[in-house]
C-alpha positions, 0 to 999 in steps of 0.5 A: 403241572410239574416241570418233569412232565414238560418237554421241548416243543420240538419233541412233541408230536404235532400231527393234528389240526389247530382249532385255536390257542389261548394266550395269557394276556387279554388282547381283545379287552385291551383294544376295547378299552382303547376304543372306549377311552377314545370315545370318552375323550371325543365327548369332550366332557371333563369327567369323561376325559378323566375317566378316559385317562384312567381307562387308558392308563390301565390299558397301557399298563397291561399292554406294556407290562403284562407278558403275553404267552401261550397257555393252551393250544387246542387241536382236533385230538389233543391239547398242548399245555405250555409251561408257565415259566418257559414257553418253549416247554410244553406237554401233549395231553390226548383227549382220552386222558382227560376226564373232565375240564372246567373254566374257573373264575376266582374272586382275586381276578385270576381265571384258570382252565382246570383239566382233570386227567385219568391219573388223578392229576389236576392241571390249572392254567391261568389265563385272562381269556377264559371265554375263548378257552371255554369256547374252544374246549366246548368245541373240542371236548363237549362231553367232558365239560364239567357242567354237562357232567353235573347236569347228567348226574342231576338229571336222574335225581328226583327232588325231595319236596315235602308239600307244606300244605299237605296237612290241610288237604282232605 
């Protein structure tokens, strides 16, 4: 998504009902890590305390050093896609303009929501809250999920299977 498509938030029409927002930072995972570290510390086993210190260190690093920002806002008739560098800039994308969407997981740890638009534009928005993004998009745009589109295409295909035991039948 290029910066020329982004507009200030005040200029975007905001006439829909908010279903949910997807942020960049994994706040629930950080809370779960804090709770898991506390549970390990309460066991009072030396190796568990070392593991808890490691988990707690990572959770504190992410909590204080990773900047949280909105990435996608899901409304009843459209999406708001926020800018990566400047969160005050955003773009409104109506559901009619979306051909399909997909949540992609990368081996390098960067997860992204991919949106294919009518004008052949593809938008990737990085987030660590991929399950939340998938849940909100399935609720708002179930027919444009790329998994469902692929299932529908493959539903009508017949498998080409040659029976290896055909020569033994008489």
